[in-house]
BABA-485982 format. One record per residue (C-alpha): z, y, x; residue in one letter. Coordinates in steps of 0.2 Angstrom, whole numbers. Layout:
# BABA-485982
NODE     w     v     u r
NODE     Z     Y     X A
...
# end
This chain:
# BABA-485982
NODE     w     v     u r
NODE -1473  -340   795 M
NODE -1461  -331   783 V
NODE -1467  -317   772 F
NODE -1453  -305   767 H
NODE -1456  -297   750 T
NODE -1449  -280   745 K
NODE -1445  -285   727 Y
NODE -1439  -302   721 K
NODE -1440  -310   704 T
NODE -1423  -312   696 K
NODE -1417  -329   694 T
NODE -1407  -336   679 K
NODE -1391  -335   689 S
NODE -1395  -317   693 D
NODE -1398  -313   675 K
NODE -1381  -321   671 K
NODE -1372  -311   684 A
NODE -1380  -295   678 V
NODE -1375  -300   660 S
NODE -1357  -305   665 L
NODE -1356  -288   675 S
NODE -1361  -279   659 E
NODE -1348  -288   649 V
NODE -1335  -284   662 Q
NODE -1339  -266   662 R
NODE -1339  -264   643 K
NODE -1322  -273   643 N
NODE -1315  -261   656 R
NODE -1322  -246   646 L
NODE -1314  -253   630 L
NODE -1297  -254   640 R
NODE -1298  -235   641 N
NODE -1293  -235   622 V
NODE -1277  -245   626 A
NODE -1273  -235   641 L
NODE -1276  -219   631 D
NODE -1263  -225   618 Y
NODE -1250  -227   632 I
NODE -1256  -210   639 N
NODE -1254  -202   622 T
NODE -1237  -209   619 F
NODE -1230  -203   636 I
NODE -1238  -186   636 T
NODE -1232  -182   619 N
NODE -1214  -186   624 L
NODE -1214  -167   625 N
NODE -1195  -163   623 M
NODE -1198  -144   624 Q
NODE -1209  -144   608 S
NODE -1194  -143   596 S
NODE -1184  -130   606 I
NODE -1195  -119   616 W
NODE -1194  -105   604 V
NODE -1175  -106   604 L
NODE -1175  -107   623 Y
NODE -1185   -91   625 L
NODE -1174   -83   612 A
NODE -1158   -89   622 Y
NODE -1166   -82   638 C
NODE -1167   -65   630 G
NODE -1184   -64   622 L
NODE -1187   -57   605 N
NODE -1199   -64   592 L
NODE -1212   -51   597 A
NODE -1211   -56   616 Q
NODE -1211   -75   611 I
NODE -1227   -71   601 G
NODE -1235   -62   616 V
NODE -1230   -77   628 V
NODE -1239   -89   616 E
NODE -1253   -77   615 G
NODE -1255   -77   634 I
NODE -1255   -96   633 Y
NODE -1270   -96   621 H
NODE -1279   -82   630 A
NODE -1278   -92   646 T
NODE -1285  -106   635 G
NODE -1300   -96   630 I
NODE -1303   -90   648 L
NODE -1303  -108   655 F
NODE -1308  -119   640 E
NODE -1327  -119   642 I
NODE -1327  -120   661 P
NODE -1314  -134   661 S
NODE -1325  -143   648 G
NODE -1340  -141   659 A
NODE -1331  -146   675 V
NODE -1325  -162   665 A
NODE -1343  -166   661 D
NODE -1348  -163   679 L
NODE -1334  -170   690 L
NODE -1328  -183   677 G
NODE -1316  -184   663 R
NODE -1304  -195   672 K
NODE -1302  -183   686 R
NODE -1300  -168   674 S
NODE -1286  -178   665 M
NODE -1277  -181   682 V
NODE -1278  -162   686 L
NODE -1271  -159   669 S
NODE -1255  -169   671 K
NODE -1252  -160   688 L
NODE -1253  -143   680 C
NODE -1241  -148   666 I
NODE -1229  -154   679 A
NODE -1230  -137   688 V
NODE -1227  -128   672 S
NODE -1211  -138   669 C
NODE -1205  -133   686 I
NODE -1208  -114   683 I
NODE -1199  -116   666 M
NODE -1184  -123   674 L
NODE -1181  -108   685 F
NODE -1189   -94   676 A
NODE -1178   -80   670 R
NODE -1190   -66   666 S
NODE -1204   -63   653 F
NODE -1218   -64   667 W
NODE -1212   -80   674 F
NODE -1212   -88   657 F
NODE -1229   -81   654 A
NODE -1235   -89   670 L
NODE -1228  -106   665 S
NODE -1237  -105   648 F
NODE -1253  -100   657 A
NODE -1252  -115   669 V
NODE -1248  -126   654 Q
NODE -1263  -119   645 A
NODE -1274  -123   660 L
NODE -1268  -141   660 G
NODE -1271  -143   642 N
NODE -1288  -136   644 N
NODE -1292  -149   657 L
NODE -1287  -163   645 N
NODE -1292  -156   628 S
NODE -1311  -161   628 G
NODE -1310  -174   642 S
NODE -1298  -186   634 E
NODE -1307  -186   618 E
NODE -1324  -187   626 A
NODE -1319  -201   638 L
NODE -1313  -212   623 V
NODE -1327  -209   612 Y
NODE -1341  -212   626 D
NODE -1331  -228   631 S
NODE -1333  -234   614 M
NODE -1351  -228   612 K
NODE -1356  -237   628 Y
NODE -1348  -253   621 A
NODE -1357  -251   605 G
NODE -1341  -248   595 Q
NODE -1341  -230   591 E
NODE -1340  -233   572 E
NODE -1322  -238   575 R
NODE -1318  -221   583 Y
NODE -1310  -213   567 I
NODE -1298  -228   566 G
NODE -1294  -226   585 V
NODE -1291  -207   582 C
NODE -1280  -211   567 S
NODE -1269  -223   578 R
NODE -1269  -210   592 L
NODE -1262  -197   579 N
NODE -1249  -210   573 M
NODE -1244  -212   591 I
NODE -1243  -194   593 I
NODE -1231  -192   578 E
NODE -1220  -206   584 V
NODE -1219  -200   601 S
NODE -1216  -182   596 Q
NODE -1203  -188   584 G
NODE -1193  -197   598 I
NODE -1195  -182   609 A
NODE -1189  -170   595 T
NODE -1173  -179   593 V
NODE -1169  -182   611 V
NODE -1175  -164   615 G
NODE -1163  -157   602 G
NODE -1149  -167   609 I
NODE -1152  -163   627 L
NODE -1155  -144   623 A
NODE -1138  -144   613 E
NODE -1129  -148   629 Y
NODE -1141  -141   642 S
NODE -1159  -134   642 Y
NODE -1160  -138   661 F
NODE -1159  -157   657 W
NODE -1172  -155   643 C
NODE -1185  -147   655 Y
NODE -1180  -159   669 S
NODE -1185  -174   657 A
NODE -1201  -165   653 C
NODE -1205  -164   672 L
NODE -1202  -183   674 V
NODE -1213  -187   659 I
NODE -1227  -176   665 A
NODE -1227  -187   681 V
NODE -1226  -203   672 L
NODE -1241  -199   662 A
NODE -1252  -199   677 L
NODE -1251  -218   678 V
NODE -1261  -224   663 P
NODE -1274  -210   667 V
NODE -1276  -216   685 V
NODE -1280  -234   678 L
NODE -1294  -228   667 M
NODE -1312  -231   670 T
NODE -1324  -217   670 E
NODE -1337  -219   655 A
NODE -1356  -215   658 P
NODE -1361  -199   650 Y
NODE -1371  -188   662 A
NODE -1389  -189   669 D
NODE -1392  -188   688 T
NODE -1400  -171   686 Q
NODE -1383  -164   680 N
NODE -1374  -172   694 S
NODE -1384  -162   707 R
NODE -1380  -145   699 R
NODE -1366  -134   705 S
NODE -1351  -130   695 V
NODE -1357  -112   691 R
NODE -1374  -119   685 D
NODE -1366  -132   675 T
NODE -1354  -119   666 V
NODE -1369  -107   663 V
NODE -1380  -121   657 G
NODE -1367  -129   646 H
NODE -1363  -112   638 F
NODE -1381  -109   634 R
NODE -1383  -127   627 T
NODE -1367  -125   616 C
NODE -1373  -108   610 Y
NODE -1390  -116   605 E
NODE -1382  -131   597 I
NODE -1370  -119   587 L
NODE -1384  -108   582 R
NODE -1396  -122   577 L
NODE -1383  -132   568 D
NODE -1372  -121   558 R
NODE -1362  -136   551 R
NODE -1353  -138   568 I
NODE -1349  -119   568 L
NODE -1342  -120   550 K
NODE -1332  -135   554 L
NODE -1324  -127   570 I
NODE -1320  -110   561 I
NODE -1312  -118   545 Y
NODE -1301  -131   554 Y
NODE -1296  -118   568 S
NODE -1289  -106   555 V
NODE -1281  -121   546 L
NODE -1273  -129   561 F
NODE -1267  -113   569 A
NODE -1258  -108   553 S
NODE -1249  -125   552 E
NODE -1245  -124   571 T
NODE -1237  -107   568 L
NODE -1227  -114   553 L
NODE -1221  -128   565 F
NODE -1215  -117   579 F
NODE -1207  -103   569 Y
NODE -1198  -116   558 S
NODE -1187  -118   573 Q
NODE -1181  -100   571 Q
NODE -1181  -101   552 Y
NODE -1169  -115   552 Y
NODE -1159  -108   565 Y
NODE -1157   -92   555 D
NODE -1151  -102   541 L
NODE -1137  -108   552 G
NODE -1142  -125   558 Y
NODE -1139  -130   576 N
NODE -1152  -138   588 K
NODE -1148  -156   584 I
NODE -1149  -153   565 Q
NODE -1166  -143   568 I
NODE -1173  -158   578 S
NODE -1168  -170   564 L
NODE -1178  -159   552 I
NODE -1193  -159   563 L
NODE -1191  -178   565 L
NODE -1193  -179   546 V
NODE -1208  -169   547 M
NODE -1215  -180   561 G
NODE -1211  -196   551 G
NODE -1221  -190   536 V
NODE -1235  -184   548 S
NODE -1236  -201   555 C
NODE -1239  -208   538 I
NODE -1253  -195   536 G
NODE -1261  -201   552 A
NODE -1261  -219   546 V
NODE -1268  -215   529 L
NODE -1281  -202   535 S
NODE -1296  -214   534 G
NODE -1291  -221   517 R
NODE -1288  -204   509 L
NODE -1305  -198   516 Y
NODE -1314  -213   509 A
NODE -1306  -209   492 I
NODE -1307  -190   492 L
NODE -1321  -186   503 G
NODE -1324  -168   508 N
NODE -1311  -163   495 K
NODE -1298  -169   507 T
NODE -1300  -153   518 A
NODE -1298  -141   503 S
NODE -1283  -150   496 I
NODE -1274  -151   513 G
NODE -1278  -132   516 A
NODE -1270  -128   499 C
NODE -1255  -138   502 V
NODE -1252  -130   519 I
NODE -1254  -112   512 A
NODE -1242  -117   498 A
NODE -1229  -122   511 A
NODE -1228  -105   518 F
NODE -1225   -98   501 L
NODE -1211  -110   498 V
NODE -1201  -104   513 Y
NODE -1198   -88   503 G
NODE -1185   -97   493 F
NODE -1174  -100   509 Q
NODE -1169  -116   502 N
NODE -1166  -130   514 L
NODE -1171  -145   503 F
NODE -1186  -137   496 V
NODE -1192  -130   513 S
NODE -1190  -147   521 I
NODE -1201  -155   508 I
NODE -1214  -141   510 A
NODE -1214  -143   529 F
NODE -1216  -162   528 A
NODE -1230  -161   516 V
NODE -1239  -148   526 A
NODE -1237  -159   542 G
NODE -1243  -174   532 F
NODE -1260  -166   528 F
NODE -1262  -158   545 N
NODE -1261  -176   552 A
NODE -1273  -182   539 V
NODE -1286  -168   543 L
NODE -1286  -169   562 Y
NODE -1295  -186   564 P
NODE -1307  -181   550 I
NODE -1312  -165   559 Q
NODE -1313  -175   575 S
NODE -1325  -188   568 E
NODE -1335  -175   559 Q
NODE -1338  -165   575 L
NODE -1341  -180   586 N
NODE -1354  -187   575 S
NODE -1364  -170   577 L
NODE -1361  -167   595 I
NODE -1373  -174   609 P
NODE -1365  -185   622 S
NODE -1370  -174   637 G
NODE -1361  -159   629 Q
NODE -1347  -168   620 R
NODE -1332  -162   631 A
NODE -1339  -144   632 T
NODE -1341  -143   613 L
NODE -1324  -150   610 I
NODE -1318  -137   622 S
NODE -1327  -124   611 V
NODE -1318  -131   596 N
NODE -1301  -128   606 S
NODE -1307  -111   611 M
NODE -1309  -106   592 F
NODE -1292  -113   589 F
NODE -1285  -102   603 S
NODE -1293   -86   596 I
NODE -1284   -90   579 A
NODE -1268   -92   588 M
NODE -1270   -76   598 I
NODE -1272   -67   582 L
NODE -1259   -75   572 L
NODE -1244   -79   583 F
NODE -1241   -62   592 P
NODE -1244   -53   576 L
NODE -1232   -64   566 A
NODE -1218   -61   580 G
NODE -1220   -42   580 I
NODE -1220   -41   561 L
NODE -1205   -53   560 A
NODE -1195   -42   571 D
NODE -1198   -28   560 R
NODE -1198   -35   542 W
NODE -1190   -52   544 G
NODE -1197   -70   548 L
NODE -1196   -75   529 V
NODE -1207   -61   523 R
NODE -1220   -64   537 V
NODE -1221   -82   533 L
NODE -1224   -79   515 V
NODE -1237   -66   519 G
NODE -1246   -78   530 I
NODE -1246   -90   516 G
NODE -1254   -77   504 G
NODE -1267   -73   518 M
NODE -1272   -91   520 L
NODE -1275   -93   501 I
NODE -1286   -77   502 A
NODE -1295   -85   517 F
NODE -1298  -101   507 L
NODE -1305   -92   492 V
NODE -1317   -82   502 L
NODE -1322   -97   512 W
NODE -1327  -107   496 Q
NODE -1336   -92   489 Y
NODE -1346   -90   506 F
NODE -1350  -109   506 I
NODE -1356  -109   488 R
NODE -1366   -93   492 T
NODE -1375  -101   507 C
NODE -1379  -117   496 R
NODE -1386  -106   482 L
NODE -1396   -97   495 S
NODE -1404  -113   502 K
NODE -1408  -119   484 L
NODE -1417  -102   480 L
NODE -1427  -104   496 D
NODE -1433  -121   491 K
# end
């Protein structure tokens, strides 16, 4: 007579199989890091990054319209940033990244055939949606993969290498894009389309990292969006450190981004062609690559002073543009890029260390949303004022405003610290 039991005691072979399976899973998750290196390199072969301002100007848009188009890009980012992060937490970071690549490809197709302001705006909006779907998902997937494997302490090093890869890839794209654009904008954007499709390959090969509980998996998208928004609000309300980090770095990174994009027009106004401008951007990218590599070491030496020093350098770079000297402006441009690359992995590590895993993609998306708000305020305003008073004066003015912001911010931080000491 045979008795069937519902539960069986695990044998040593079963335990070994489970152990082996666990090791294999960790190895697959750690492979996500290497695949993301490849994904980052391909994705950032974005040849339009060094010429899109010139391309829109070539198509008849003035600086004000270019600024508005960029503002539409970031307004779209605000509308979809939190929902896209919540969808990534619900449906999976990998699927969100796949959808991101498809949106970027569609955006390139629209840019190829667009000939009016509204079609350019549509292309930028679709591209923003694609970036939204990727922004929190990629970072969260890599971090949670390393966390599951017990190697999250290596994240800042991985982030630094990712930034180095970005700078190398963008440097290649800058030169090739400038050369292609000098002969034909069509070939430049066609290459962007091919790259967007190729970027799908490493993403498809990734393994989804565990991050959500079963309760979340049964919730609807709407409930997840609302729930994540409430949770993020509570986290930001209860932990002001996260909010302060997001606001400070958003203003800083938005300012440096504006300097990068409007430098295309700045050097064009000085009489340089697209190939020469791409070489200037390449110098900046090379120096930024060094900054990404040295990020961890500088932070170990300077600590929290790194952010203040980097902010002052970026503000000074705007002021240097007032001299309208090629050599001096290139140095300022490169040093600003260096510190921007230094600060990005520092901010990323600081934020991730404070964010719960379940809301990591969403809160990283909130960080991107704050950056978008800063860009919406800065970019169109800079374009409108540049058409009226000249680009050089506007860049110098932004440098002065950034210095004022940094002074007020330090005063605010010191006041908060003093208030806490008095409460004690």
